[in-house]
N, C-alpha and C positions, 0 to 999 in steps of 0.2 A: 431570542428566537422562539420564545414560548408561544407567540402569536401564531407561528406556523403550525404548531401541534394542534392548537384550537381550531384553526381554519381547516386543516386536513380532516380532523375528526368530524367537524360539522358537515363538511361537504360529503364525506363518506356516508354519513347518516342520511343526508338529503338524497344522495344517489340511490341508496338502498330503498328509501321510501318511494321514490319515483319509479324505480324498477318494479316495485311490488304493485303499485296502483295502475301503472300504464300497461296496456296490452302490448305484447311483443310485436315489434315492427318487422315487416318483411324486408329485410335490410338491404344489403349492398347489391347494387347492380352487378351483373355478371362480369363486366369489364373491371370492376373494382375488386373482385374477389380473386383475381389472378395473382399468383405469387410473384414478387419482384425478384429479378435476377440479382444475386449477390455474388459478384465476381471476386476472385482472390488472386493475389500475386503481384509482382512488380510491374510498374508502369513508368513512363518517361516523364511524368509530371508529378510534383508534390501536391499536397493538399492546399498549399498556398497558391500554386499555379492554377489549380482547378477551382479556386474561389470557394473553398468549402469551410474556411474558418470564419464563420459568420454568426451573428447574434440570433438570426431567425432561420435555423436549419430546416430544410425540407425533408419530410419523411422519406420520400423516394430517393433523395441523395444519400441519406444514411444507409438505406438498404442496398443501394447499388454500389456505393463507393467505399464502405467501411472495411471491406476485405482487401482493398488495393493499397499499395504503398509505393513510395518513390524508389526506383531501382538502385539509387546510390545510397545504400544503407550505411556507408561510412561517413557521410556528410553529417556534421553536428551543428545544430542551431543553439544548443545549450552547452556552454564550456565548463560548467561545474561538474561535480561528482554526481553520477547517476547510479544508484543501487537498485537492482530489481530483485524482488523476492520470487521464489518458485516453490510451489507446494506439490506434494505427491498426488493430492486429490484433484489438481488441475494440471496434469502432466504436460499439457500443451505448452506450458511455460518453458519447458526444456527446448523445444523447437524454436520458440520465439527468441530465446536467448541466443541461439545460433544464427537465426536470420538477422537479428538486429544487434549482433555482436559489436559492431562499430559505434552504436549509439549509447552503449552502456559502459561504465567503468568498472563495475563489480556486480556480481550476482550472488544471491544468498538462498540456496536450496534449503528448505526446512527439514533437513534429514536427521538431525541429531537431538537427542533428549537425554537428560539425566533425571530419571523419574523420581528419585529420592536420594537423600544423603545418608541413609542408614547402611548401605552396602559396605562390606568390609574393604573391598578394593574397587576403585573406580575403573570401569571399562566403558569405552565409548562404542555403543552399538552402531554399526555401519551398514546394516542390511538394506537400507534405502538408497545407499550411494550408487550412482549410475556411472560405472567406470567408462563405458563407451562414450557417453556424453562428455565426460571430463576430457577424454582424449580428443574429441572433436573440438572442444573449446580451446585446448592447448594448441591444436593444429592451426586453428584460425588466428591465433596470436602471432604478432610479428614485431619487428623492431619499432614500428610506428605506434601500434596500439596493442596493449595487453589487457585482456579482460580478466580480472581477479575473481577467484571463487572463494567466498567466505561463508561456509554453511552456518545456518543459525543453530545455536546450542541453547535449548530450552531447559531451564532449571525448573522442574515441574513437581508440585506437591511436596516441597520441602517443609519439614516441621521446624519450629523455632530452635529446638535443642540441636537439630542437625546443622542448622546454619551457624549457631554459636560454636558448636564443636569444630566445624571447619575453620572458623575464625581463630580459635584458640590453638588448634593442632597444626603446627607448622609442617610436620611430616606428612599429614594428610593432604594439606594444600599442595605440597611438592609432588605427591603422587598423582593428584588430579592434573596438575600442570604437565607432568611427564606424559600422562595418557593423552592429553590434547596435542602435545608436541609430536608424539609418535604417530598419532592419527593423521596429523597434518603432513608429516613427511611421507607416510605411506601413500596418501591420496593426492599429494602435491597441492594441498590447500594453501591459500595465501594468508589465512587468518580465520577469525571467527566473528560472527555476530552473536553477542551475548544477550539473551532474553532472561534476565535475572532480577532486574530492579523491581518490577511490579509484583511478582510473586513473593519476593522476600519482604518488600515493604508491607504488604497486606498480611504477612505472617505475624506482624507486631514487633519484629526485631528492631532494635535501635538503628536508625539510619547510619550512625557512625560506624557500626559494625559492617553494614552493607558496603559502605564506601571503602572501608579498609580492605574488605575482601576483593572488591572489584579492582582496586589499586594493585593489590598483591598479585592477582591473576594476570592483570594486564601487563604489569612490569615484566613478569617472567616470560610471557608470550612474546612481548616485543623484543626481549633479549635474543629471542630465536627468530627474529625478522618476521614475526606474524602480526598482522594488522588486527586491531580490535575495534569493533563497532558496538556501541551499547544502545539497546532499544529503550526508549523513554516515552512516558505517557504525555499527552498534551495538558495544558492548563485548563481547568474547569472553574468557571466563575463562582459556582455554587459550593465549592469546597476548598479546603486547603490544598495547595499544589502538592501533588504526590512527588513531583520532581521539580525543584525550585532553582533559582539562580545560584543560590549558595551551593547546592549539590553540583551544578554545572561548573562553578568556579573551582571546586575541589577536584573534580575528575577530568576537566579539560586538559590539564598538562600531561596526562598519561593515556587517556582514551583518544583514539584517532578521530572517530566520528560518532555522532549521536543520531540514531534513527528516530526522528520525532513523529509520533503517530497522530498527525493532524487529519484524522478522518473519524468516522463513527461519532460525529457530533450529535446526531439524532439517533433514534432507535425505534423499534417497533412500539415501545411504550411511550415514546415521545417523537412522533413522526415529523419529518422535515428534511432540510438539506443535509448532505453528508459532511461537507467541509466548508462552511461559510468563509469567504475570502478574508474578511476583516478579522475573524477569529484566528485563522492561521497566522496572520500577520502579528497579532497580539501574543500568540504562543511563542513566536520567535523573539519578539521584543522583551518578553518576560525573562528569557534566558540570557540574552545579550542585548541590553538596551541601547548601547552606543552603536550607531550606524557605521562608524569607522573601525570598530573592533574586528580584527582579522579572524577572531574565533567564530564569527558567523559562518565561516567556511566549513567548520566542523559539524554544523547542523545539516542534516539531510531531511528536508521538509517532506512529509508524507503526502503522496498522491494516490488516491484510490482509483483503481481501474475497474471497480465494481460499483453497483448501485443498490437501491432498495425499491421494493414494490410494497407499498403500505395499503392494507385493506382493513375492513372492520374485524376480520378474523385474525389480524396481526400482520401477515405477510412475512417478508424476509429479504435476505440479500439476493441479488441477481447478477449473473455473469453476462458477458457480451452477447452470447448466443440467445439467452432468454430475453434480453433487451430488444434484440432485433425482431423476435417473435411478437413482442408487445407493440413495437413501433409499427409492424405490418398490420396488426389488428386495429391500430389507432387511426381514426379518420379525421381527427382534428389537428390543430397546430400544436407544436411543441412550444411551451411558454418559457419565458425568461424571468427569473426572480432577481430583481436588481439589488435586493438586500444581501442575499447570499452569493450572488454571481453564479447561480446554477440554473440549469434547465430542468423542467419537469413537465409531466402531462398526466391527464386523468384518463383512465381506461374505464369505460362503462360497459357493463355486462347485464344479463338478465337478473342476476342475483345481487347486483350492487356495483359499487365503484372502487377503484384503487388508484393510488397516486404513485407515479414512477419517477424517481430521481436517479439519474445515471449521467456520468460525465460525457460531455460533448467536446468536439475540437475547440470550440470557442471558450468553454469554461476551463478546460485544461490549459489553454494558452494564457488565460488570465493568471493562473497559478504558476505556470512556468515563468511568466514575466515577473511575478511577485518574488520568486526565488532569485531571479537575476537582480532585481532592485534591492533585495535584502542581502545579497551576497552569500546565499546558502546553496547547498546541493539539494538533491532530490532522492527520495526513496519511494519506490513504486510497490504497492500491494494490490495485486501481484500480476506477474507477466501473463499468466494463463487466463486471466479474467477479462482482459481488455479487447480492443478492436485493432486490427492491423494498422489502420491509418493514423492511430494515435502516435505511432513512433516517428512519423514525419515531423512532428513538433519538436522532438528532442535533438 
């Protein structure tokens, strides 16, 4: 995908040159400047019925239809596991989880952090926990469908000596596990999503120590009927795999699911598609090469519900609301990149150009079909960043 970075950078420079040399045009006709109605709420037809899952989406359809969703939010098109992340900085995800309760199998609010391993006694800070929301989720559960709540626990800024100490000190590990069990009981959590691998790996600690720690914590949590999901990074062709098939083989007997981060393939430094389809496929195959291996079901392939706007100044991530603003200002067609199976478009302004990559119904459907074909589940980052009509696909 290096060619994408080069193409985007060259076109950005060309756009900047043209905008500098060309006099500003007296642009849009008055009728084109009117804001498009963006309706929201349930309707009696799905995006499939409305003919919206297409390779050549129209700007006006995105603006008018993206806030609408099929009224039967219990109907599922995807039978596998669907984990949805929720962040405090995009709190709309809490409402999304309630609205599309029937489409999801578990949700992971990013509420919990262990900021370092030097504290004398482990205590789980729960000031971000939303008790009323938890009650609403439990109320919506029934005998047919139960949405599990597994908050993410981030092990942040741990030093190598703190990691090694936790590994050596059985009493310290037991105290951490007990704190997690008590927190789960108090708030009626169904388990935890552990974000531990990446931080511990880059600390330089031997991966055997990390694996032993994860096994130890997972075994004790599961003894208390708590589910464990492990966040793992994707494969990068340019480097040694941070999480390999060997690591998966060692942990799959004890970890319930692996949340595979198949997004952020490109970056501001290397602009381009967010999650090329063939790359996502290869990330899954590297962990479980055999198509008939039932452990594929333990992988939750990452789906991004956010996008990127790349400019000469750098740009950054964009949410659904920002995407709609860009679509409204864009007068050309939304283009399809057949290599990555993603849509993009160029936004031209007086000061230059930017390139926008954001998921569409068609690109998401390609990835959901991949998950079906590969026999994996799905993990969505994150619920507060997407558009309502995305959930008709699930």
